[in-house]
Biotite code that builds the C-alpha atoms (Angstrom):
import biotite.structure as struc

atoms = struc.array([
    struc.Atom([7.030, -60.710, 78.973], chain_id="A", res_id=1, res_name="MET", atom_name="CA", element="C"),
    struc.Atom([3.409, -60.240, 77.887], chain_id="A", res_id=2, res_name="ALA", atom_name="CA", element="C"),
    struc.Atom([1.783, -62.715, 75.560], chain_id="A", res_id=3, res_name="LYS", atom_name="CA", element="C"),
    struc.Atom([1.544, -61.427, 71.996], chain_id="A", res_id=4, res_name="ARG", atom_name="CA", element="C"),
    struc.Atom([-2.022, -60.878, 70.785], chain_id="A", res_id=5, res_name="ILE", atom_name="CA", element="C"),
    struc.Atom([-2.370, -61.238, 67.000], chain_id="A", res_id=6, res_name="PRO", atom_name="CA", element="C"),
    struc.Atom([-3.863, -58.299, 65.108], chain_id="A", res_id=7, res_name="MET", atom_name="CA", element="C"),
    struc.Atom([-7.295, -58.916, 63.578], chain_id="A", res_id=8, res_name="ILE", atom_name="CA", element="C"),
    struc.Atom([-7.476, -57.747, 59.985], chain_id="A", res_id=9, res_name="LYS", atom_name="CA", element="C"),
    struc.Atom([-10.947, -56.891, 58.749], chain_id="A", res_id=10, res_name="PHE", atom_name="CA", element="C"),
    struc.Atom([-11.830, -56.872, 55.040], chain_id="A", res_id=11, res_name="PRO", atom_name="CA", element="C"),
    struc.Atom([-12.078, -53.500, 53.335], chain_id="A", res_id=12, res_name="ASN", atom_name="CA", element="C"),
    struc.Atom([-15.808, -52.741, 53.188], chain_id="A", res_id=13, res_name="ARG", atom_name="CA", element="C"),
    struc.Atom([-15.430, -49.638, 51.066], chain_id="A", res_id=14, res_name="ARG", atom_name="CA", element="C"),
    struc.Atom([-14.066, -51.398, 48.031], chain_id="A", res_id=15, res_name="GLY", atom_name="CA", element="C"),
    struc.Atom([-10.731, -50.808, 46.367], chain_id="A", res_id=16, res_name="PRO", atom_name="CA", element="C"),
    struc.Atom([-8.764, -47.708, 47.221], chain_id="A", res_id=17, res_name="ALA", atom_name="CA", element="C"),
    struc.Atom([-9.638, -44.754, 45.013], chain_id="A", res_id=18, res_name="VAL", atom_name="CA", element="C"),
    struc.Atom([-6.883, -42.436, 43.911], chain_id="A", res_id=19, res_name="SER", atom_name="CA", element="C"),
    struc.Atom([-7.596, -38.734, 43.559], chain_id="A", res_id=20, res_name="GLY", atom_name="CA", element="C"),
    struc.Atom([-10.077, -36.418, 45.214], chain_id="A", res_id=21, res_name="ASP", atom_name="CA", element="C"),
    struc.Atom([-13.207, -38.059, 43.874], chain_id="A", res_id=22, res_name="ARG", atom_name="CA", element="C"),
    struc.Atom([-15.895, -38.945, 46.346], chain_id="A", res_id=23, res_name="ALA", atom_name="CA", element="C"),
    struc.Atom([-16.932, -42.598, 46.237], chain_id="A", res_id=24, res_name="PRO", atom_name="CA", element="C"),
    struc.Atom([-20.144, -43.137, 44.312], chain_id="A", res_id=25, res_name="THR", atom_name="CA", element="C"),
    struc.Atom([-22.864, -44.963, 46.239], chain_id="A", res_id=26, res_name="PRO", atom_name="CA", element="C"),
    struc.Atom([-23.883, -48.369, 44.987], chain_id="A", res_id=27, res_name="ALA", atom_name="CA", element="C"),
    struc.Atom([-27.192, -48.650, 43.171], chain_id="A", res_id=28, res_name="ALA", atom_name="CA", element="C"),
    struc.Atom([-29.974, -49.811, 45.501], chain_id="A", res_id=29, res_name="PRO", atom_name="CA", element="C"),
    struc.Atom([-31.088, -53.383, 44.940], chain_id="A", res_id=30, res_name="PRO", atom_name="CA", element="C"),
    struc.Atom([-34.155, -53.773, 42.779], chain_id="A", res_id=31, res_name="LYS", atom_name="CA", element="C"),
    struc.Atom([-37.015, -55.048, 44.901], chain_id="A", res_id=32, res_name="VAL", atom_name="CA", element="C"),
    struc.Atom([-40.225, -56.033, 43.249], chain_id="A", res_id=33, res_name="THR", atom_name="CA", element="C"),
    struc.Atom([-43.356, -55.499, 45.332], chain_id="A", res_id=34, res_name="PRO", atom_name="CA", element="C"),
    struc.Atom([-45.212, -58.687, 46.214], chain_id="A", res_id=35, res_name="PRO", atom_name="CA", element="C"),
    struc.Atom([-48.286, -59.441, 44.182], chain_id="A", res_id=36, res_name="LYS", atom_name="CA", element="C"),
    struc.Atom([-51.489, -58.857, 46.089], chain_id="A", res_id=37, res_name="SER", atom_name="CA", element="C"),
    struc.Atom([-52.318, -62.114, 47.740], chain_id="A", res_id=38, res_name="SER", atom_name="CA", element="C"),
    struc.Atom([-55.881, -63.316, 47.801], chain_id="A", res_id=39, res_name="THR", atom_name="CA", element="C"),
    struc.Atom([-56.202, -65.262, 51.031], chain_id="A", res_id=40, res_name="THR", atom_name="CA", element="C"),
    struc.Atom([-59.275, -66.955, 52.389], chain_id="A", res_id=41, res_name="ALA", atom_name="CA", element="C"),
    struc.Atom([-59.468, -64.411, 55.213], chain_id="A", res_id=42, res_name="ALA", atom_name="CA", element="C"),
    struc.Atom([-60.021, -61.471, 52.861], chain_id="A", res_id=43, res_name="GLY", atom_name="CA", element="C"),
    struc.Atom([-59.137, -57.857, 53.407], chain_id="A", res_id=44, res_name="SER", atom_name="CA", element="C"),
    struc.Atom([-59.410, -55.976, 56.685], chain_id="A", res_id=45, res_name="ALA", atom_name="CA", element="C"),
    struc.Atom([-62.580, -54.210, 55.613], chain_id="A", res_id=46, res_name="SER", atom_name="CA", element="C"),
    struc.Atom([-64.319, -57.568, 55.191], chain_id="A", res_id=47, res_name="VAL", atom_name="CA", element="C"),
    struc.Atom([-63.282, -58.835, 58.644], chain_id="A", res_id=48, res_name="GLN", atom_name="CA", element="C"),
    struc.Atom([-65.769, -58.578, 61.517], chain_id="A", res_id=49, res_name="PRO", atom_name="CA", element="C"),
    struc.Atom([-65.140, -55.682, 63.886], chain_id="A", res_id=50, res_name="ARG", atom_name="CA", element="C"),
    struc.Atom([-63.477, -56.536, 67.192], chain_id="A", res_id=51, res_name="ARG", atom_name="CA", element="C"),
    struc.Atom([-65.434, -55.521, 70.281], chain_id="A", res_id=52, res_name="PRO", atom_name="CA", element="C"),
    struc.Atom([-63.866, -52.654, 72.240], chain_id="A", res_id=53, res_name="PRO", atom_name="CA", element="C"),
    struc.Atom([-61.400, -53.556, 74.996], chain_id="A", res_id=54, res_name="VAL", atom_name="CA", element="C"),
    struc.Atom([-63.002, -53.535, 78.430], chain_id="A", res_id=55, res_name="SER", atom_name="CA", element="C"),
    struc.Atom([-61.504, -51.809, 81.463], chain_id="A", res_id=56, res_name="ASN", atom_name="CA", element="C"),
    struc.Atom([-60.986, -55.238, 83.030], chain_id="A", res_id=57, res_name="GLU", atom_name="CA", element="C"),
    struc.Atom([-58.879, -56.351, 80.044], chain_id="A", res_id=58, res_name="GLU", atom_name="CA", element="C"),
    struc.Atom([-56.841, -53.135, 80.244], chain_id="A", res_id=59, res_name="ILE", atom_name="CA", element="C"),
    struc.Atom([-56.193, -53.720, 83.975], chain_id="A", res_id=60, res_name="ASP", atom_name="CA", element="C"),
    struc.Atom([-55.066, -57.302, 83.316], chain_id="A", res_id=61, res_name="VAL", atom_name="CA", element="C"),
    struc.Atom([-52.628, -56.121, 80.631], chain_id="A", res_id=62, res_name="VAL", atom_name="CA", element="C"),
    struc.Atom([-51.263, -53.368, 82.859], chain_id="A", res_id=63, res_name="LEU", atom_name="CA", element="C"),
    struc.Atom([-50.715, -55.875, 85.688], chain_id="A", res_id=64, res_name="LEU", atom_name="CA", element="C"),
    struc.Atom([-48.801, -58.161, 83.326], chain_id="A", res_id=65, res_name="GLY", atom_name="CA", element="C"),
    struc.Atom([-51.396, -60.903, 83.534], chain_id="A", res_id=66, res_name="GLY", atom_name="CA", element="C"),
    struc.Atom([-50.870, -61.333, 87.291], chain_id="A", res_id=67, res_name="ALA", atom_name="CA", element="C"),
    struc.Atom([-54.526, -61.760, 88.179], chain_id="A", res_id=68, res_name="VAL", atom_name="CA", element="C"),
    struc.Atom([-55.538, -64.444, 90.591], chain_id="A", res_id=69, res_name="GLY", atom_name="CA", element="C"),
])
């Protein structure tokens, strides 16, 4: 005789059962307040110095996965 495997009962995610033909109403989205603009010591991107363009040698190293020896 095969060993009995107990049934796993998951909680009802959809809430209580609704009687009738009404469609379930979606829950109100959570209220998220946008973060206040932070003033860091680094400043905004427009104040940062421009990065020099990537050289062909750097591109080759990245494409090889850093396996340069």
